[in-house]
A tleap script that builds the chain and sets N, CA, C and O, in Angstrom:
source leaprc.protein.ff14SB
mol = sequence {
  NMET LEU SER LEU ARG GLU VAL VAL ASP ARG
  TYR LEU ALA VAL ALA ARG LYS PHE GLY ASP
  PRO VAL ALA LEU SER ALA PHE GLN LEU SER
  PRO ALA GLU THR GLN THR LEU PHE ASN VAL
  LEU ASP GLU ASP TYR HIE LEU SER ARG PHE
  LEU HIE PHE SER HIE ILE ALA GLY GLU ALA
  TYR VAL ILE SER GLY ALA SER VAL THR HIE
  LEU SER ILE ASP PRO GLY ILE GLN SER ILE
  CLEU
}
set mol.1.N position { 0.851 -1.221 -0.012 }
set mol.1.CA position { 0.013 0.019 -0.053 }
set mol.1.C position { 0.978 1.235 0.002 }
set mol.1.O position { 2.049 1.244 0.609 }
set mol.2.N position { 0.460 2.246 -0.706 }
set mol.2.CA position { 1.275 3.535 -0.840 }
set mol.2.C position { 1.144 4.314 0.541 }
set mol.2.O position { 0.129 4.206 1.228 }
set mol.3.N position { 2.160 5.055 0.887 }
set mol.3.CA position { 2.175 5.893 2.059 }
set mol.3.C position { 1.403 7.183 1.620 }
set mol.3.O position { 1.159 7.419 0.436 }
set mol.4.N position { 1.065 7.934 2.567 }
set mol.4.CA position { 0.355 9.206 2.332 }
set mol.4.C position { 1.163 10.116 1.397 }
set mol.4.O position { 0.645 10.675 0.431 }
set mol.5.N position { 2.454 10.238 1.729 }
set mol.5.CA position { 3.483 10.981 0.940 }
set mol.5.C position { 3.393 10.485 -0.587 }
set mol.5.O position { 3.327 11.289 -1.517 }
set mol.6.N position { 3.396 9.193 -0.750 }
set mol.6.CA position { 3.364 8.633 -2.146 }
set mol.6.C position { 2.054 9.033 -2.815 }
set mol.6.O position { 2.074 9.439 -3.977 }
set mol.7.N position { 0.922 8.934 -2.134 }
set mol.7.CA position { -0.336 9.329 -2.695 }
set mol.7.C position { -0.270 10.912 -3.132 }
set mol.7.O position { -0.665 11.264 -4.244 }
set mol.8.N position { 0.207 11.747 -2.269 }
set mol.8.CA position { 0.263 13.106 -2.563 }
set mol.8.C position { 1.237 13.350 -3.717 }
set mol.8.O position { 0.923 14.122 -4.623 }
set mol.9.N position { 2.350 12.744 -3.706 }
set mol.9.CA position { 3.291 12.873 -4.828 }
set mol.9.C position { 2.682 12.367 -6.215 }
set mol.9.O position { 2.901 13.000 -7.248 }
set mol.10.N position { 2.015 11.362 -6.203 }
set mol.10.CA position { 1.380 10.756 -7.446 }
set mol.10.C position { 0.244 11.768 -7.816 }
set mol.10.O position { 0.075 12.098 -8.990 }
set mol.11.N position { -0.487 12.226 -6.864 }
set mol.11.CA position { -1.521 13.249 -7.164 }
set mol.11.C position { -0.901 14.508 -7.938 }
set mol.11.O position { -1.343 14.935 -9.004 }
set mol.12.N position { 0.160 15.021 -7.260 }
set mol.12.CA position { 0.727 16.257 -7.831 }
set mol.12.C position { 1.461 16.010 -9.144 }
set mol.12.O position { 1.648 16.937 -9.932 }
set mol.13.N position { 1.863 14.810 -9.380 }
set mol.13.CA position { 2.487 14.509 -10.740 }
set mol.13.C position { 1.435 14.611 -11.815 }
set mol.13.O position { 1.790 14.854 -12.969 }
set mol.14.N position { 0.137 14.438 -11.509 }
set mol.14.CA position { -0.898 14.555 -12.498 }
set mol.14.C position { -1.628 15.876 -12.440 }
set mol.14.O position { -1.946 16.450 -13.481 }
set mol.15.N position { -1.909 16.384 -11.216 }
set mol.15.CA position { -2.723 17.598 -11.035 }
set mol.15.C position { -1.836 18.802 -11.373 }
set mol.15.O position { -0.613 18.739 -11.255 }
set mol.16.N position { -2.429 19.817 -11.762 }
set mol.16.CA position { -1.673 21.152 -11.975 }
set mol.16.C position { -1.447 21.810 -10.656 }
set mol.16.O position { -0.467 22.533 -10.479 }
set mol.17.N position { -2.387 21.561 -9.668 }
set mol.17.CA position { -2.240 22.218 -8.416 }
set mol.17.C position { -3.176 21.526 -7.531 }
set mol.17.O position { -4.107 20.853 -7.974 }
set mol.18.N position { -2.916 21.699 -6.160 }
set mol.18.CA position { -3.810 21.125 -5.192 }
set mol.18.C position { -5.261 21.549 -5.462 }
set mol.18.O position { -5.466 22.715 -5.798 }
set mol.19.N position { -6.247 20.716 -5.344 }
set mol.19.CA position { -7.605 21.039 -5.501 }
set mol.19.C position { -8.090 20.699 -6.863 }
set mol.19.O position { -9.284 20.829 -7.134 }
set mol.20.N position { -7.193 20.254 -7.769 }
set mol.20.CA position { -7.639 19.836 -9.114 }
set mol.20.C position { -8.058 18.341 -9.016 }
set mol.20.O position { -7.386 17.551 -8.353 }
set mol.21.N position { -9.127 17.983 -9.654 }
set mol.21.CA position { -9.639 16.547 -9.567 }
set mol.21.C position { -8.685 15.741 -10.472 }
set mol.21.O position { -8.340 16.136 -11.585 }
set mol.22.N position { -8.289 14.597 -9.920 }
set mol.22.CA position { -7.453 13.629 -10.662 }
set mol.22.C position { -8.130 12.263 -10.634 }
set mol.22.O position { -8.526 11.773 -9.576 }
set mol.23.N position { -8.256 11.664 -11.795 }
set mol.23.CA position { -8.808 10.307 -11.913 }
set mol.23.C position { -8.136 9.337 -11.043 }
set mol.23.O position { -6.907 9.307 -10.998 }
set mol.24.N position { -8.922 8.479 -10.295 }
set mol.24.CA position { -8.268 7.511 -9.352 }
set mol.24.C position { -7.402 6.563 -10.109 }
set mol.24.O position { -6.386 6.079 -9.609 }
set mol.25.N position { -7.841 6.279 -11.413 }
set mol.25.CA position { -7.064 5.429 -12.230 }
set mol.25.C position { -5.639 5.917 -12.532 }
set mol.25.O position { -4.753 5.122 -12.845 }
set mol.26.N position { -5.441 7.206 -12.436 }
set mol.26.CA position { -4.123 7.778 -12.581 }
set mol.26.C position { -3.128 7.344 -11.568 }
set mol.26.O position { -1.928 7.547 -11.757 }
set mol.27.N position { -3.602 6.719 -10.437 }
set mol.27.CA position { -2.682 6.341 -9.458 }
set mol.27.C position { -1.971 4.974 -9.733 }
set mol.27.O position { -1.103 4.499 -9.001 }
set mol.28.N position { -2.431 4.420 -10.839 }
set mol.28.CA position { -1.850 3.214 -11.376 }
set mol.28.C position { -1.782 2.050 -10.416 }
set mol.28.O position { -0.746 1.405 -10.255 }
set mol.29.N position { -2.973 1.783 -9.749 }
set mol.29.CA position { -3.089 0.634 -8.838 }
set mol.29.C position { -4.176 -0.204 -9.463 }
set mol.29.O position { -4.891 0.248 -10.358 }
set mol.30.N position { -4.302 -1.479 -8.968 }
set mol.30.CA position { -5.376 -2.366 -9.374 }
set mol.30.C position { -6.672 -1.833 -8.770 }
set mol.30.O position { -6.669 -1.146 -7.748 }
set mol.31.N position { -7.773 -2.166 -9.427 }
set mol.31.CA position { -9.018 -1.664 -8.802 }
set mol.31.C position { -9.141 -2.055 -7.299 }
set mol.31.O position { -9.586 -1.237 -6.493 }
set mol.32.N position { -8.747 -3.307 -6.916 }
set mol.32.CA position { -8.762 -3.687 -5.462 }
set mol.32.C position { -7.947 -2.814 -4.594 }
set mol.32.O position { -8.337 -2.355 -3.520 }
set mol.33.N position { -6.658 -2.591 -5.190 }
set mol.33.CA position { -5.743 -1.798 -4.407 }
set mol.33.C position { -6.232 -0.354 -4.296 }
set mol.33.O position { -6.113 0.234 -3.222 }
set mol.34.N position { -6.738 0.199 -5.280 }
set mol.34.CA position { -7.331 1.529 -5.306 }
set mol.34.C position { -8.390 1.643 -4.222 }
set mol.34.O position { -8.335 2.542 -3.383 }
set mol.35.N position { -9.346 0.738 -4.243 }
set mol.35.CA position { -10.453 0.820 -3.331 }
set mol.35.C position { -10.000 0.627 -1.887 }
set mol.35.O position { -10.490 1.323 -0.997 }
set mol.36.N position { -9.077 -0.300 -1.635 }
set mol.36.CA position { -8.590 -0.538 -0.274 }
set mol.36.C position { -7.880 0.764 0.225 }
set mol.36.O position { -8.217 1.310 1.275 }
set mol.37.N position { -6.850 1.249 -0.606 }
set mol.37.CA position { -6.102 2.415 -0.237 }
set mol.37.C position { -7.009 3.604 0.089 }
set mol.37.O position { -6.893 4.194 1.163 }
set mol.38.N position { -7.837 3.930 -0.756 }
set mol.38.CA position { -8.699 5.179 -0.533 }
set mol.38.C position { -9.781 4.995 0.374 }
set mol.38.O position { -10.307 6.000 0.853 }
set mol.39.N position { -10.247 3.707 0.723 }
set mol.39.CA position { -11.181 3.506 1.793 }
set mol.39.C position { -10.471 3.758 3.091 }
set mol.39.O position { -11.039 4.394 3.978 }
set mol.40.N position { -9.177 3.259 3.252 }
set mol.40.CA position { -8.465 3.471 4.467 }
set mol.40.C position { -8.233 4.899 4.701 }
set mol.40.O position { -8.427 5.362 5.825 }
set mol.41.N position { -7.835 5.632 3.734 }
set mol.41.CA position { -7.469 6.994 3.911 }
set mol.41.C position { -8.744 7.808 4.268 }
set mol.41.O position { -8.728 8.675 5.141 }
set mol.42.N position { -9.930 7.460 3.494 }
set mol.42.CA position { -11.184 8.207 3.775 }
set mol.42.C position { -11.705 7.878 5.204 }
set mol.42.O position { -12.412 8.700 5.786 }
set mol.43.N position { -11.380 6.722 5.764 }
set mol.43.CA position { -11.859 6.462 7.148 }
set mol.43.C position { -11.052 7.154 8.231 }
set mol.43.O position { -11.536 7.281 9.356 }
set mol.44.N position { -9.835 7.609 7.936 }
set mol.44.CA position { -9.000 8.338 8.843 }
set mol.44.C position { -9.560 9.854 9.094 }
set mol.44.O position { -9.512 10.676 8.179 }
set mol.45.N position { -10.033 10.146 10.235 }
set mol.45.CA position { -10.617 11.431 10.386 }
set mol.45.C position { -9.630 12.583 10.025 }
set mol.45.O position { -10.020 13.585 9.425 }
set mol.46.N position { -8.355 12.405 10.409 }
set mol.46.CA position { -7.505 13.457 10.178 }
set mol.46.C position { -7.026 13.676 8.706 }
set mol.46.O position { -6.630 14.768 8.300 }
set mol.47.N position { -7.090 12.618 7.993 }
set mol.47.CA position { -6.835 12.665 6.521 }
set mol.47.C position { -8.000 12.971 5.765 }
set mol.47.O position { -7.885 13.742 4.812 }
set mol.48.N position { -9.139 12.465 6.060 }
set mol.48.CA position { -10.363 12.563 5.118 }
set mol.48.C position { -10.730 14.003 4.984 }
set mol.48.O position { -11.357 14.292 3.964 }
set mol.49.N position { -10.457 14.952 5.821 }
set mol.49.CA position { -10.917 16.358 5.754 }
set mol.49.C position { -10.118 17.102 4.539 }
set mol.49.O position { -10.506 18.163 4.052 }
set mol.50.N position { -9.022 16.445 4.143 }
set mol.50.CA position { -8.250 16.973 3.035 }
set mol.50.C position { -8.539 16.299 1.666 }
set mol.50.O position { -8.075 16.766 0.625 }
set mol.51.N position { -9.330 15.171 1.696 }
set mol.51.CA position { -9.571 14.379 0.550 }
set mol.51.C position { -10.978 14.612 0.080 }
set mol.51.O position { -11.909 14.550 0.884 }
set mol.52.N position { -11.171 14.879 -1.194 }
set mol.52.CA position { -12.616 15.119 -1.729 }
set mol.52.C position { -12.743 14.266 -2.954 }
set mol.52.O position { -12.033 14.430 -3.946 }
set mol.53.N position { -13.709 13.312 -2.845 }
set mol.53.CA position { -13.966 12.422 -3.882 }
set mol.53.C position { -15.205 12.922 -4.776 }
set mol.53.O position { -16.169 13.507 -4.283 }
set mol.54.N position { -15.087 12.654 -6.023 }
set mol.54.CA position { -16.227 13.072 -6.946 }
set mol.54.C position { -16.448 12.051 -7.915 }
set mol.54.O position { -15.643 11.134 -8.076 }
set mol.55.N position { -17.613 12.180 -8.638 }
set mol.55.CA position { -17.972 11.196 -9.656 }
set mol.55.C position { -18.134 12.073 -10.915 }
set mol.55.O position { -19.183 12.693 -11.089 }
set mol.56.N position { -17.153 12.134 -11.762 }
set mol.56.CA position { -17.123 12.895 -12.992 }
set mol.56.C position { -17.398 11.986 -14.241 }
set mol.56.O position { -18.518 11.905 -14.746 }
set mol.57.N position { -16.313 11.315 -14.698 }
set mol.57.CA position { -16.462 10.377 -15.801 }
set mol.57.C position { -15.242 9.495 -15.688 }
set mol.57.O position { -14.193 9.895 -15.183 }
set mol.58.N position { -15.410 8.309 -16.165 }
set mol.58.CA position { -14.192 7.446 -16.143 }
set mol.58.C position { -14.519 6.171 -15.262 }
set mol.58.O position { -15.662 5.877 -14.913 }
set mol.59.N position { -13.417 5.470 -14.953 }
set mol.59.CA position { -13.515 4.183 -14.202 }
set mol.59.C position { -13.918 4.503 -12.799 }
set mol.59.O position { -13.225 5.253 -12.111 }
set mol.60.N position { -14.993 3.967 -12.367 }
set mol.60.CA position { -15.586 4.213 -10.956 }
set mol.60.C position { -14.959 3.212 -10.021 }
set mol.60.O position { -14.571 2.113 -10.416 }
set mol.61.N position { -14.872 3.602 -8.813 }
set mol.61.CA position { -14.469 2.735 -7.653 }
set mol.61.C position { -15.442 3.085 -6.498 }
set mol.61.O position { -16.002 4.180 -6.437 }
set mol.62.N position { -15.613 2.108 -5.594 }
set mol.62.CA position { -16.495 2.367 -4.449 }
set mol.62.C position { -15.604 2.721 -3.302 }
set mol.62.O position { -14.778 1.940 -2.831 }
set mol.63.N position { -15.818 3.968 -2.866 }
set mol.63.CA position { -15.022 4.486 -1.715 }
set mol.63.C position { -16.052 4.907 -0.712 }
set mol.63.O position { -16.873 5.792 -0.950 }
set mol.64.N position { -15.984 4.241 0.427 }
set mol.64.CA position { -16.891 4.537 1.589 }
set mol.64.C position { -18.345 4.475 1.139 }
set mol.64.O position { -19.184 5.317 1.459 }
set mol.65.N position { -18.566 3.468 0.410 }
set mol.65.CA position { -19.968 3.209 -0.111 }
set mol.65.C position { -20.431 4.004 -1.231 }
set mol.65.O position { -21.561 3.783 -1.666 }
set mol.66.N position { -19.700 4.909 -1.759 }
set mol.66.CA position { -20.066 5.803 -2.815 }
set mol.66.C position { -19.306 5.465 -4.140 }
set mol.66.O position { -18.137 5.086 -4.069 }
set mol.67.N position { -19.906 5.586 -5.288 }
set mol.67.CA position { -19.173 5.401 -6.592 }
set mol.67.C position { -18.485 6.681 -6.922 }
set mol.67.O position { -19.150 7.706 -7.071 }
set mol.68.N position { -17.201 6.677 -7.043 }
set mol.68.CA position { -16.410 7.905 -7.352 }
set mol.68.C position { -15.343 7.578 -8.445 }
set mol.68.O position { -14.917 6.438 -8.631 }
set mol.69.N position { -14.984 8.578 -9.087 }
set mol.69.CA position { -13.998 8.478 -10.203 }
set mol.69.C position { -12.769 9.303 -9.908 }
set mol.69.O position { -11.678 8.891 -10.300 }
set mol.70.N position { -12.867 10.420 -9.253 }
set mol.70.CA position { -11.869 11.391 -9.160 }
set mol.70.C position { -11.598 11.786 -7.536 }
set mol.70.O position { -12.414 11.624 -6.629 }
set mol.71.N position { -10.367 12.291 -7.422 }
set mol.71.CA position { -10.021 12.783 -6.090 }
set mol.71.C position { -9.327 14.147 -6.274 }
set mol.71.O position { -8.545 14.357 -7.201 }
set mol.72.N position { -9.655 15.066 -5.338 }
set mol.72.CA position { -8.970 16.264 -5.301 }
set mol.72.C position { -8.438 16.325 -3.784 }
set mol.72.O position { -9.086 15.831 -2.862 }
set mol.73.N position { -7.257 16.947 -3.611 }
set mol.73.CA position { -6.615 17.057 -2.311 }
set mol.73.C position { -6.367 18.536 -1.936 }
set mol.73.O position { -5.767 19.296 -2.697 }
set mol.74.N position { -6.837 18.902 -0.774 }
set mol.74.CA position { -6.558 20.241 -0.221 }
set mol.74.C position { -5.046 20.506 0.004 }
set mol.74.O position { -4.334 19.569 0.366 }
set mol.75.N position { -4.542 21.704 -0.188 }
set mol.75.CA position { -3.177 21.848 0.044 }
set mol.75.C position { -2.836 21.784 1.555 }
set mol.75.O position { -1.665 21.648 1.910 }
set mol.76.N position { -3.862 21.882 2.456 }
set mol.76.CA position { -3.546 21.757 3.869 }
set mol.76.C position { -2.993 20.424 4.295 }
set mol.76.O position { -2.504 20.295 5.417 }
set mol.77.N position { -3.054 19.424 3.436 }
set mol.77.CA position { -2.556 18.056 3.711 }
set mol.77.C position { -1.003 18.132 3.942 }
set mol.77.O position { -0.398 17.255 4.559 }
set mol.78.N position { -0.417 19.218 3.415 }
set mol.78.CA position { 1.085 19.300 3.592 }
set mol.78.C position { 1.349 19.435 5.087 }
set mol.78.O position { 2.440 19.066 5.523 }
set mol.79.N position { 0.416 19.943 5.908 }
set mol.79.CA position { 0.753 20.166 7.329 }
set mol.79.C position { 0.937 18.830 8.032 }
set mol.79.O position { 1.539 18.814 9.106 }
set mol.80.N position { 0.465 17.720 7.506 }
set mol.80.CA position { 0.591 16.370 8.171 }
set mol.80.C position { 1.582 15.419 7.498 }
set mol.80.O position { 1.755 14.276 7.921 }
set mol.81.N position { 2.253 15.938 6.398 }
set mol.81.CA position { 3.161 15.083 5.793 }
set mol.81.C position { 4.476 14.861 6.497 }
set mol.81.O position { 5.321 14.112 6.007 }
savepdb mol mol.pdb
quit
């Protein structure tokens, strides 16, 4: 499983800036790994406030019971890296 730092690094490699939505498929994990990783992160109260999932278009994953395709991360996450 990726560390939080690796998740943020992969996010920023694709996003132009914090807050931009990035397809979950861009993290280059298997569907099972994607769902496991982001479910764990979303369940963590301290981390979940920085993570925003959306359903735009593309491959969908079930995160915390919702069908989502994209993730955006707030810049405030840097305070806990």
